[in-house]
VOBA-1610 file (N, C-alpha, C; in pm, whole numbers, padded with zeros to 5 digits, always signed):
BEGIN
Met-01977-00808+01657Met-01994-00658+01642Met-01946-00651+01492Lys-01996-00558+01385Lys-02002-00562+01277Lys-01865-00454+01241Ala-01753-00479+01174Ala-01632-00437+01135Ala-01641-00447+00961Leu-01562-00332+00914Leu-01523-00352+00791Leu-01366-00399+00773Val-01326-00527+00749Val-01217-00581+00750Val-01127-00543+00621Tyr-01023-00524+00645Tyr-00941-00526+00503Tyr-00860-00665+00522Tyr-00902-00753+00373Tyr-00814-00870+00362Tyr-00714-00906+00257Gly-00705-00772+00215Gly-00607-00757+00114Gly-00639-00643-00005Pro-00544-00622-00063Pro-00569-00554-00181Pro-00695-00512-00229Lys-00775-00445-00247Lys-00919-00448-00295Lys-01015-00516-00247Asp-00977-00555-00126Asp-01073-00671-00048Asp-01121-00605+00082Leu-01217-00545+00096Leu-01282-00503+00186Leu-01405-00555+00236Arg-01424-00626+00350Arg-01556-00695+00361Arg-01617-00645+00497Leu-01744-00626+00492Leu-01818-00634+00629Leu-01846-00750+00703Thr-01797-00752+00837Thr-01781-00888+00881Thr-01792-00895+01004Asp-01873-00999+01068Asp-01888-00991+01194Asp-01752-01033+01294Val-01703-00970+01399Val-01612-00994+01418Val-01647-01012+01583Asp-01525-01075+01662Asp-01566-01094+01793Asp-01589-00956+01870Asp-01684-00969+01962Asp-01709-00832+02066Asp-01530-00823+02173Leu-01532-00682+02187Leu-01416-00659+02264Leu-01453-00651+02374Lys-01354-00677+02467Lys-01317-00686+02604Lys-01240-00570+02699Val-01316-00444+02726Val-01206-00363+02801Val-01115-00429+02890Arg-00994-00344+02866Arg-00880-00411+02932Arg-00792-00297+03042Lys-00728-00342+03142Lys-00700-00208+03201Lys-00666-00105+03169Gly-00684+00027+03218Gly-00622+00121+03130Gly-00706+00186+03036Glu-00822+00107+02954Glu-00850+00124+02840Glu-01030+00168+02886Val-01067+00211+02739Val-01219+00266+02772Val-01255+00188+02624Leu-01372+00129+02630Leu-01462+00103+02566Leu-01550+00188+02459Leu-01525+00243+02331Leu-01620+00334+02316Leu-01688+00252+02143Lys-01833+00324+02161Lys-01923+00276+02052Lys-01906+00386+01969Ile-01816+00361+01842Ile-01766+00459+01737Ile-01905+00519+01657Lys-01920+00672+01645Lys-02030+00738+01613Lys-01994+00767+01472Ser-01861+00826+01444Ser-01832+00844+01278Ser-01687+00814+01274Cys-01646+00789+01173Cys-01522+00783+01105Cys-01492+00833+01000Gly-01375+00919+00982Gly-01375+00937+00821Gly-01273+00846+00741Ile-01287+00867+00639Ile-01202+00793+00517Ile-01099+00868+00470Cys-00993+00837+00517Cys-00879+00928+00465Cys-00800+00871+00336Gly-00730+00977+00292Gly-00666+00939+00195Gly-00591+00801+00179Ser-00496+00795+00293Ser-00414+00687+00319Ser-00502+00572+00338Asp-00610+00584+00376Asp-00708+00433+00382Asp-00714+00398+00248Val-00723+00493+00166Val-00750+00437+00006Val-00632+00406-00054His-00530+00431-00055His-00402+00391-00060His-00391+00250-00004Gly-00427+00289+00115Gly-00395+00120+00177Gly-00487+00019+00137Tyr-00603+00046+00080Tyr-00700-00062+00026Tyr-00632-00087-00111Leu-00532-00022-00186Leu-00485-00087-00298Leu-00382-00160-00269Gly-00376-00158-00150Gly-00245-00260-00091Gly-00091-00208-00145Ile-00074-00060-00179Ile+00054-00044-00242Ile+00162+00062-00128Thr+00086+00069-00024Thr+00178+00140+00091Thr+00249+00051+00192Gly+00213-00082+00219Gly+00270-00164+00331Gly+00238-00108+00447Arg+00135-00021+00449Arg+00100+00033+00605Arg-00032-00023+00609Arg-00089-00118+00584Arg-00210-00186+00631Arg-00175-00343+00600Ile-00171-00392+00708Ile-00085-00575+00703Ile-00236-00633+00717Pro-00293-00708+00635Pro-00409-00788+00652Pro-00390-00930+00724Pro-00514-00984+00785Pro-00637-00899+00819Pro-00658-00777+00942Met-00658-00681+00890Met-00696-00556+00982Met-00805-00475+00954Ile-00857-00388+01101Ile-00935-00264+01046Ile-00890-00155+01056Met-00932-00073+00933Met-00862+00070+00926Met-00962+00138+00991Gly-00928+00301+00983Gly-00983+00400+01053Gly-00932+00457+01154His-00865+00594+01141His-00805+00680+01248His-00862+00815+01281Glu-00952+00826+01217Glu-01029+00969+01232Glu-01151+00935+01262Phe-01201+00927+01408Phe-01302+00920+01464Phe-01327+00976+01578Ala-01466+00964+01617Ala-01545+01028+01763Ala-01640+00923+01785Gly-01677+00925+01936Gly-01772+00821+01981Gly-01824+00884+02123Glu-01865+00760+02161Glu-01952+00763+02291Glu-01873+00658+02392Val-01840+00718+02522Val-01774+00597+02629Val-01908+00508+02648Val-01870+00381+02638Val-01975+00308+02684Val-01918+00217+02832Glu-01785+00180+02845Glu-01756+00119+02958Glu-01600+00156+02989Leu-01574+00155+03095Leu-01441+00204+03151Leu-01373+00059+03235Gly-01258+00070+03182Gly-01170-00068+03239Gly-01108-00047+03379Glu-01059-00133+03449Glu-00994-00088+03570Glu-00880+00016+03550Asp-00870+00095+03674Asp-00722+00176+03655Asp-00765+00294+03569Thr-00880+00326+03530Thr-00916+00479+03445Thr-00954+00534+03565His-00903+00689+03530His-00917+00792+03635His-00925+00924+03616Leu-00932+00932+03461Leu-00955+01086+03451Leu-01099+01134+03433Gly-01178+01070+03472Gly-01319+01096+03532Gly-01435+01110+03387Tyr-01395+01024+03302Tyr-01506+01012+03188Tyr-01592+00897+03271Lys-01704+00935+03201Lys-01818+00800+03233Lys-01928+00770+03138Pro-01970+00651+03117Pro-02063+00610+03001Pro-02139+00718+02950Gly-02181+00749+02828Gly-02232+00821+02786Gly-02176+00960+02730Asp-02059+00986+02751Asp-01963+01082+02752Asp-01934+01113+02606Arg-01928+01216+02526Arg-01875+01220+02387Arg-01744+01265+02395Val-01666+01182+02299Val-01519+01192+02277Val-01457+01182+02142Thr-01348+01222+02129Thr-01271+01233+02013Thr-01155+01156+02024Val-01058+01081+01969Val-00985+01029+02009Val-00808+01050+01908Gln-00716+01098+02005Gln-00572+01111+01934Gln-00507+00963+01896Pro-00509+00929+01796Pro-00489+00793+01754Pro-00383+00747+01756Val-00251+00836+01806Val-00107+00771+01820Val-00122+00741+01972Asn-00074+00595+02007Asn-00068+00560+02120Asn+00099+00570+02144Phe+00106+00646+02241Phe+00236+00676+02264Phe+00280+00607+02367Cys+00434+00565+02397Cys+00485+00515+02495Cys+00483+00571+02639Gly+00509+00719+02621Gly+00547+00810+02743Gly+00682+00772+02813Glu+00749+00689+02760Glu+00874+00632+02816Glu+00980+00689+02767Cys+00980+00663+02609Cys+01098+00699+02535Cys+01154+00850+02555Glu+01279+00895+02517Glu+01321+01003+02494Glu+01230+01109+02419Asn+01164+01070+02306Asn+01097+01171+02239Asn+00971+01209+02313Cys+00903+01105+02367Cys+00802+01147+02465Cys+00816+01233+02562Lys+00911+01186+02651Lys+00977+01278+02770Lys+00954+01412+02720Lys+01041+01444+02590Lys+01045+01588+02582Lys+00887+01638+02470Gly+00815+01552+02508Gly+00661+01597+02432Gly+00649+01562+02297Tyr+00757+01498+02231Tyr+00739+01467+02111Tyr+00643+01322+02095Thr+00538+01343+02128Thr+00443+01154+02114Thr+00445+01164+01969Asn+00423+01238+01863Asn+00422+01226+01744Asn+00522+01135+01685Val+00647+01125+01734Val+00762+01054+01688Val+00806+00966+01798Cys+00720+00901+01892Cys+00755+00822+01975Cys+00823+00721+01910Thr+00929+00647+01989Thr+00973+00529+01911Thr+00908+00403+01927Asn+00804+00410+02008Asn+00714+00283+02056Asn+00616+00292+01989Lys+00574+00397+01933Lys+00412+00437+01904Lys+00353+00361+01819Arg+00222+00304+01822Arg+00127+00217+01762Arg+00024+00302+01708Phe-00052+00311+01575Phe-00112+00408+01548Phe-00276+00311+01524Tyr-00357+00364+01562Tyr-00486+00294+01553Tyr-00519+00284+01393Gly-00560+00185+01320Gly-00610+00184+01183Gly-00471+00199+01086Val-00348+00151+01157Val-00238+00143+01070Val-00150+00011+01090Leu-00109-00015+00993Leu-00033-00181+01026Leu-00116-00270+01065Asp-00097-00319+01193Asp-00187-00436+01202Asp-00240-00381+01338Val-00262-00245+01371Val-00355-00203+01459Val-00487-00159+01431Asn-00600-00265+01481Asn-00744-00212+01437Asn-00771-00074+01480Gly-00838-00011+01363Gly-00911+00110+01407Gly-01059+00121+01403Ala-01107+00222+01332Ala-01252+00228+01398Ala-01356+00197+01277Phe-01327+00172+01187Phe-01415+00141+01110Phe-01477-00038+01176Ala-01547-00002+01273Ala-01614-00102+01333Ala-01721-00052+01467Glu-01806-00135+01516Glu-01910-00033+01577Glu-01847-00007+01700Tyr-01752-00092+01762Tyr-01714-00056+01881Tyr-01528-00070+01888Leu-01460+00028+01970Leu-01348+00025+01969Leu-01255+00033+02122Cys-01169-00028+02174Cys-01113-00036+02265Cys-00991+00073+02293Val-00943+00183+02352Val-00836+00262+02322Val-00803+00311+02461Pro-00666+00305+02528Pro-00639+00382+02634Pro-00703+00483+02651Glu-00748+00514+02807Glu-00802+00651+02833Glu-00737+00729+02838Lys-00606+00751+02805Lys-00464+00858+02799Lys-00515+00949+02662Leu-00565+00878+02576Leu-00586+00921+02440Leu-00703+00973+02407Leu-00810+00985+02512Leu-00944+01030+02471Leu-00935+01200+02473Tyr-01007+01262+02414Tyr-01024+01394+02447Tyr-01199+01451+02427Pro-01238+01518+02553Pro-01373+01555+02534Pro-01437+01638+02403Leu-01531+01603+02336Leu-01612+01643+02248Leu-01704+01767+02266Pro-01704+01864+02240Pro-01748+01973+02300Pro-01912+01937+02237Asp-02004+02002+02333Asp-02135+01960+02302Asp-02177+02000+02145His-02106+02161+02099His-02141+02223+01998His-02083+02171+01840Ile-01981+02048+01866Ile-01932+01985+01778Ile-02012+01871+01767Ser-02051+01847+01634Ser-02121+01680+01609Ser-01991+01568+01572Tyr-02070+01484+01577Tyr-01980+01343+01563Tyr-01901+01366+01454Ser-01975+01401+01359Ser-01887+01400+01195Ser-01800+01485+01205Ile-01801+01595+01267Ile-01723+01693+01252Ile-01613+01648+01378Gly-01624+01598+01453Gly-01548+01545+01533Gly-01474+01444+01497Ala-01496+01384+01381Ala-01430+01288+01296Ala-01334+01366+01173Leu-01351+01500+01210Leu-01228+01570+01101Leu-01106+01630+01221Ile-01139+01620+01333Ile-01037+01686+01435Ile-00902+01617+01396Glu-00889+01480+01346Glu-00748+01430+01331Glu-00722+01490+01231Pro-00742+01514+01089Pro-00700+01574+01001Pro-00692+01701+01008Leu-00767+01779+01078Leu-00752+01900+01099Leu-00628+01959+01204Ala-00600+01874+01286Ala-00453+01869+01361Ala-00344+01839+01289Val-00347+01757+01189Val-00229+01770+01111Val-00217+01930+01059Ala-00337+01963+00975Ala-00302+02101+00927Ala-00250+02206+01017Tyr-00346+02218+01143Tyr-00335+02291+01255Tyr-00197+02311+01311Cys-00107+02186+01288Cys+00057+02160+01333Cys+00151+02235+01227Gly+00113+02218+01076Gly+00176+02253+01021Gly+00173+02412+01023Val+00071+02460+00997Val+00056+02618+01004Val+00144+02685+01112Lys+00127+02599+01237Lys+00174+02671+01361Lys+00285+02667+01371Lys+00351+02573+01270Lys+00527+02597+01244Lys+00550+02734+01175Ala+00440+02788+01094Ala+00472+02896+01032Ala+00480+03033+01077Gly+00434+03007+01202Gly+00456+03124+01290Gly+00314+03258+01230Asp+00360+03374+01256Asp+00251+03481+01260Asp+00272+03487+01109Leu+00125+03492+01049Leu+00094+03492+00920Leu+00034+03630+00889Ala+00015+03711+00981Ala-00080+03818+00953Ala-00043+03934+00841Gly-00060+03954+00748Gly-00028+04050+00621Gly+00060+03998+00572Lys+00062+03855+00556Lys+00147+03783+00472Lys+00072+03707+00353Asn+00141+03707+00235Asn+00129+03626+00127Asn+00147+03490+00140Val+00028+03382+00128Val+00052+03244+00195Val+00012+03140+00050Leu+00089+03072+00018Leu+00060+02950-00079Leu+00022+02822-00008Ile-00105+02771-00082Ile-00108+02618-00007Ile-00125+02549-00167Val+00007+02421-00169Val+00008+02359-00260Val-00047+02212-00239Gly-00143+02184-00325Gly-00233+02077-00287Gly-00392+02096-00216Gly-00490+02079-00268Gly-00605+02107-00213Gly-00694+01974-00207Gly-00623+01906-00127Gly-00729+01762-00076Gly-00749+01787+00032Thr-00784+01703+00129Thr-00836+01756+00285Thr-00741+01808+00319Ile-00622+01779+00372Ile-00561+01833+00428Ile-00506+02010+00395Gly-00506+02005+00262Gly-00481+02145+00210Gly-00624+02207+00241Gln-00721+02151+00230Gln-00839+02263+00257Gln-00868+02306+00405Leu-00808+02238+00482Leu-00790+02221+00620Leu-00660+02323+00641Val-00553+02316+00583Val-00451+02397+00598Val-00517+02551+00591Leu-00581+02569+00485Leu-00645+02693+00434Leu-00775+02727+00540Ser-00833+02652+00574Ser-00909+02700+00698Ser-00877+02760+00826Val-00721+02697+00841Val-00672+02753+00960Val-00570+02869+00937Val-00515+02883+00826Val-00430+02996+00743Val-00544+03138+00768Lys-00641+03091+00724Lys-00784+03212+00685Lys-00828+03291+00831Thr-00778+03225+00938Thr-00814+03285+01080Thr-00674+03384+01093Met-00572+03375+01036Met-00460+03450+01092Met-00430+03566+01019Lys-00531+03637+00949Lys-00550+03761+00871Lys-00415+03795+00753Pro-00379+03679+00702Pro-00296+03682+00588Pro-00326+03800+00484Lys-00238+03857+00405Lys-00283+03957+00317Lys-00328+03881+00189Ala-00290+03732+00143Ala-00377+03671+00043Ala-00304+03529+00090Ile-00398+03454+00022Ile-00396+03307+00045Ile-00424+03240-00121Ile-00304+03180-00171Ile-00332+03123-00298Ile-00326+02957-00251Met-00437+02923-00353Met-00439+02767-00360Met-00394+02734-00509Ser-00339+02610-00485Ser-00264+02559-00625Ser-00304+02423-00618Asp-00394+02379-00752Asp-00399+02248-00758Asp-00450+02157-00893Leu-00439+02078-00927Leu-00465+02039-01066Leu-00612+02003-01123Ser-00696+02015-00987Ser-00821+01979-00992Ser-00921+02102-00971Asp-00997+02147-01084Asp-01097+02263-01049Asp-01187+02245-00964Phe-01217+02100-00910Phe-01288+02099-00839Phe-01274+02131-00705Arg-01141+02099-00643Arg-01084+02132-00530Arg-01053+02311-00539Leu-01033+02335-00614Leu-01011+02487-00653Leu-01120+02563-00600Glu-01241+02523-00663Glu-01399+02585-00633Glu-01404+02577-00462Cys-01383+02425-00427Cys-01386+02434-00275Cys-01310+02537-00189Ala-01202+02545-00292Ala-01085+02665-00194Ala-01168+02781-00181Lys-01225+02843-00280Lys-01283+02975-00299Lys-01392+02960-00211Gln-01461+02904-00198Gln-01556+02877-00109Gln-01499+02890+00041Leu-01379+02869+00100Leu-01346+02838+00213Leu-01256+02978+00235Gly-01259+03051+00141Gly-01170+03173+00153Gly-01042+03187+00099Ala-01013+03108-00013Ala-00862+03160-00091Ala-00895+03290-00151Thr-00787+03359-00164Thr-00830+03475-00244Thr-00767+03481-00393His-00698+03358-00414His-00670+03367-00544His-00641+03180-00555Thr-00678+03120-00682Thr-00634+02983-00713Thr-00584+02993-00863Ile-00490+02885-00886Ile-00446+02834-00950Ile-00435+02706-01010Asn-00457+02698-01129Asn-00426+02507-01174Asn-00300+02561-01289Pro-00198+02465-01203Pro-00069+02527-01291Pro-00094+02424-01434Lys-00136+02314-01464Lys-00148+02253-01595Lys-00097+02373-01688Asn-00016+02336-01741Asn+00038+02416-01891Asn+00079+02531-01876Lys+00094+02584-01716Lys+00125+02710-01755Lys+00246+02730-01655Asn+00309+02846-01646Asn+00439+02894-01592Asn+00371+02960-01465Phe+00440+02848-01344Phe+00368+02897-01209Phe+00404+02986-01154Val+00526+03052-01153Val+00601+03171-01121Val+00529+03294-01175Asp+00522+03276-01301Asp+00439+03417-01359Asp+00272+03411-01329Glu+00236+03298-01281Glu+00072+03285-01240Glu+00085+03368-01102Val+00144+03301-01004Val+00149+03367-00877Val+00178+03526-00877Lys+00291+03578-00958Lys+00330+03692-00980Lys+00188+03800-01031Lys+00123+03733-01108Lys+00020+03780-01157Lys-00091+03812-01069Ala-00120+03674-00993Ala-00235+03693-00873Ala-00196+03816-00761Leu-00054+03850-00753Leu-00011+03933-00617Leu+00041+04074-00679Asn+00043+04069-00810Asn+00064+04218-00833Asn+00209+04240-00878Gly+00251+04124-00906Gly+00419+04114-00899Gly+00462+04050-00780Asp+00448+04069-00664Asp+00473+04008-00547Asp+00521+03869-00560Leu+00576+03801-00461Leu+00589+03654-00415Leu+00555+03638-00294Ile+00602+03502-00278Ile+00524+03419-00145Ile+00620+03426-00047Asp+00548+03452+00109Asp+00632+03459+00236Asp+00635+03313+00252Val+00507+03266+00275Val+00499+03112+00363Val+00432+03040+00228Ala+00530+02922+00220Ala+00441+02806+00125Ala+00396+02698+00214Leu+00299+02612+00219Leu+00268+02507+00284Leu+00242+02391+00166Glu+00327+02294+00188Glu+00329+02220+00055Glu+00243+02051+00099Ala+00113+02028+00070Ala+00001+01936+00121Ala+00020+01795+00016Val+00103+01790-00068Val+00095+01654-00141Val+00211+01541-00109Gly+00354+01622-00154Gly+00420+01561-00110Gly+00502+01475-00212Val+00508+01541-00341Val+00600+01473-00469Val+00675+01607-00496Ala+00770+01540-00602Ala+00885+01647-00662Ala+00824+01756-00714Ser+00725+01761-00815Ser+00672+01857-00863Ser+00609+01961-00799Thr+00533+01890-00688Thr+00448+02001-00607Thr+00577+02089-00492Val+00672+02016-00431Val+00766+02067-00358Val+00829+02188-00451Glu+00891+02137-00554Glu+00932+02238-00681Glu+00832+02396-00693Gln+00732+02353-00703Gln+00598+02492-00707Gln+00626+02534-00574Ala+00625+02487-00481Ala+00608+02589-00343Ala+00758+02618-00326Leu+00843+02589-00361Leu+00985+02643-00347Leu+01005+02774-00433Ser+00938+02746-00572Ser+00990+02839-00679Ser+00930+02968-00616Val+00844+02976-00579Val+00794+03130-00562Val+00820+03204-00458Leu+00912+03155-00376Leu+00929+03198-00216Leu+01020+03300-00242Lys+00991+03440-00154Lys+01046+03580-00142Lys+01199+03512-00086Asn+01313+03586-00077Asn+01422+03577-00018Asn+01389+03540+00135Gln+01457+03443+00188Gln+01435+03429+00317Gln+01271+03365+00374Gly+01243+03345+00258Gly+01084+03273+00280Gly+01096+03129+00317Thr+00988+03077+00384Thr+00931+02968+00454Thr+00853+02862+00374Cys+00914+02731+00365Cys+00825+02636+00314Cys+00806+02534+00409Ile+00670+02473+00433Ile+00638+02366+00539Ile+00616+02243+00463Trp+00642+02171+00489Trp+00627+02023+00430Trp+00562+01930+00523Ile+00446+01927+00439Ile+00320+01848+00502Ile+00265+01708+00446Gly+00278+01734+00315Gly+00271+01592+00240Gly+00363+01473+00273Asn+00346+01394+00254Asn+00425+01268+00257Asn+00422+01165+00191Asn+00434+01186+00068Asn+00400+01062-00078Asn+00542+01001-00111Ala+00621+01072-00185Ala+00718+01060-00211Ala+00837+01022-00098Lys+00921+00914-00119Lys+01044+00906-00018Lys+01147+01016-00042Thr+01167+01024-00182Thr+01331+01127-00169Thr+01219+01232-00290Val+01299+01364-00263Val+01268+01468-00404Val+01390+01518-00425Glu+01398+01580-00530Glu+01535+01667-00555Glu+01446+01844-00543Val+01536+01912-00496Val+01512+02025-00459Val+01655+02096-00506Asn+01621+02228-00574Asn+01717+02322-00630Asn+01789+02425-00506Met+01919+02307-00463Met+01999+02365-00353Met+02032+02504-00348Gln+02078+02576-00488Gln+02090+02678-00455Gln+02002+02778-00490Asp+01902+02765-00517Asp+01820+02816-00469Asp+01779+02867-00311Val+01811+02748-00243Val+01768+02739-00106Val+01883+02804-00037Val+02008+02786-00071Val+02125+02872-00011Val+02112+03007-00034Thr+02126+03059-00142Thr+02119+03206-00184Thr+02001+03291-00170Lys+01916+03207-00187Lys+01779+03312-00125Lys+01763+03275+00015Glu+01825+03229+00087Glu+01836+03173+00229Glu+01704+03128+00311Leu+01636+03010+00216Leu+01488+02954+00235Leu+01479+02890+00365Lys+01375+02863+00402Lys+01381+02802+00554Lys+01267+02688+00506Ile+01349+02555+00515Ile+01206+02442+00488Ile+01202+02363+00625Leu+01071+02340+00682Leu+01069+02272+00812Leu+00941+02173+00746Gly+01001+02043+00812Gly+00878+01927+00796Gly+00797+01928+00928Ser+00666+01905+00887Ser+00570+01880+01000Ser+00512+01743+00987Tyr+00480+01689+01086Tyr+00465+01538+01106Tyr+00356+01529+01195Ile+00239+01476+01134Ile+00107+01482+01205Ile+00086+01566+01325Tyr+00092+01537+01430Tyr+00079+01637+01584Tyr+00115+01593+01702Thr+00162+01644+01792Thr+00153+01561+01936Thr+00040+01544+01992His+00049+01456+02097His-00072+01468+02177His-00117+01604+02227Glu-00023+01679+02283Glu-00058+01796+02345Glu-00113+01919+02234Glu-00081+01875+02117Glu-00127+01985+02008Glu-00268+01908+01960Phe-00318+01791+01976Phe-00435+01764+01928Phe-00536+01808+02018Gly-00524+01839+02129Gly-00602+01917+02226Gly-00596+02044+02176Glu-00475+02119+02156Glu-00490+02245+02125Glu-00574+02261+01999Thr-00588+02169+01886Thr-00672+02180+01799Thr-00795+02166+01828Ile-00867+02097+01929Ile-00998+02097+01954Ile-01042+02259+01993Asp-00925+02319+02093Asp-00963+02433+02149Asp-00999+02514+02027Phe-00878+02514+01937Phe-00881+02585+01806Phe-01019+02594+01753Leu-01073+02469+01731Leu-01179+02453+01655Leu-01300+02516+01723Ser-01324+02496+01837Ser-01399+02553+01915Ser-01415+02712+01953Lys-01311+02788+01912Lys-01313+02898+01931Lys-01308+02979+01812Asn-01329+02892+01664Asn-01304+02964+01538Asn-01395+02904+01448Asp-01507+02944+01381Asp-01564+02925+01272Asp-01503+02857+01159Leu-01484+02729+01141Leu-01410+02706+00992Leu-01484+02670+00920Ala-01635+02603+00922Ala-01731+02573+00829Ala-01681+02440+00774Leu-01646+02369+00855Leu-01609+02243+00800Leu-01691+02157+00763Glu-01817+02170+00752Glu-01908+02097+00688Glu-01922+02110+00533Lys-01831+02233+00512Lys-01843+02257+00349Lys-01743+02129+00327Leu-01642+02055+00380Leu-01546+01965+00343Leu-01624+01833+00346Ile-01717+01789+00385Ile-01809+01672+00406Ile-01879+01660+00259Ser-01843+01562+00178Ser-01901+01560+00047Ser-02007+01450+00062Lys-01995+01381+00153Lys-02103+01287+00186Lys-02109+01172+00317Glu-02181+01158+00369Glu-02196+01062+00496Glu-02244+00932+00449Ile-02209+00818+00507Ile-02258+00696+00470Ile-02266+00621+00566Ser-02329+00462+00541Ser-02339+00379+00692Ser-02231+00297+00649Ile-02184+00225+00756Ile-02088+00126+00709Ile-02114-00012+00632Glu-02255-00023+00610Glu-02266-00084+00524Glu-02249-00065+00358Glu-02257+00074+00335Glu-02210+00108+00202Glu-02062+00132+00199Ala-01984+00128+00311Ala-01821+00173+00296Ala-01724+00093+00204Ala-01774-00032+00197Ala-01666-00113+00076Ala-01678-00070-00059Glu-01795-00015-00065Glu-01851-00001-00207Glu-01778+00170-00207Met-01781+00257-00138Met-01733+00390-00153Met-01592+00351-00161Phe-01540+00314-00079Phe-01372+00271-00129Phe-01334+00243-00259Glu-01400+00189-00311Glu-01376+00140-00452Glu-01421+00265-00527Glu-01519+00334-00518Glu-01560+00488-00614Glu-01459+00572-00598Leu-01411+00568-00460Leu-01293+00700-00441Leu-01162+00657-00513Leu-01128+00585-00543Leu-01033+00555-00642Leu-01051+00620-00795Thr-01136+00641-00817Thr-01179+00700-00959Thr-01261+00852-00946Ala-01321+00891-00850Ala-01417+00975-00842Ala-01362+01084-00767Thr-01225+01121-00794Thr-01153+01246-00741Thr-01210+01378-00752Glu-01293+01389-00872Glu-01362+01519-00899Glu-01517+01540-00844Lys-01511+01439-00716Lys-01661+01464-00651Lys-01666+01429-00515Tyr-01544+01407-00431Tyr-01563+01371-00308Tyr-01429+01458-00215Leu-01438+01530-00147Leu-01310+01567-00031Leu-01293+01468+00068Lys-01437+01461+00172Lys-01406+01414+00264Lys-01533+01308+00276Val-01503+01186+00298Val-01660+01090+00332Val-01632+01057+00458Ile-01753+01045+00559Ile-01769+01014+00645Ile-01840+00899+00686Val-01776+00783+00742Val-01863+00669+00757Val-01954+00688+00918Asn-02127+00702+00946Asn-02146+00682+01042Asn-02250+00571+01094Phe-02236+00559+01200Phe-02298+00456+01263Phe-02393+00515+01372Asp-02496+00376+01408Asp-02652+00444+01427Asp-02602+00429+01628
//
């Protein structure tokens, strides 16, 4: 079968690899669509240590059931359309027993480290990780369910947003998906902040009531201007570096909440006096639990999120290596690129 194999920094090659044999408890999938994540692009550069060559990346995917291994019992059959929750959790550790499969101490993440993922024609995964893909959701949109789950879980932690002023810092794919979820919760205002006018324009199309490019501007003043002197009830930070964290915290009302979804810098410096004296709440949000992945599919089924607006381009696996190289510099051109298979 064909697979896009990562051999080292900036070395991706379409390669013929051995066909897969389905094992006990597994399902063989024909991959239909797989999204290119920003973490895959960073992995392509070899700067994160999260891709160990040779390996196959790809963790945002949907496909078709081809073959069932022994001891599969959840009722799937060949031809079924599915999406996959890509965190293979053990189910036995203390975290898993509490339902926190996202922080399973034995987890293995498809398309990460040395676990082969879905930039390939076929992939075997445990049956327990499958979710049916509703008929009205295309495979391309099905590949967006994984990043949508990241966004959904971050917003879920914020609680009721009706009538509140919400700030989203970072207009990449996750930030735009956060916006799509927030929009359904009837907030008073949604501000998107990003240094890219291209991303801010996308945010306007998805329902942001205000957008701010903070370059060479006083961010607090800009927020007050947008909100007629008011400040932010809930900020969702979707970048994960010191400057954007500072932005998110700087405009919160007393007892405001900041959800940290971005995960780039290992450490950031915060104004602790503001956190203490304004009684700010800071919550981390790490991907999603297995149950929450299913909740995300239900949420998508019940809400018109217009996610097709986030798909900048759909390509074949033959075009994928060249696209990775282009994504290093074409930051004003693409949000989400989907690799489709015949």
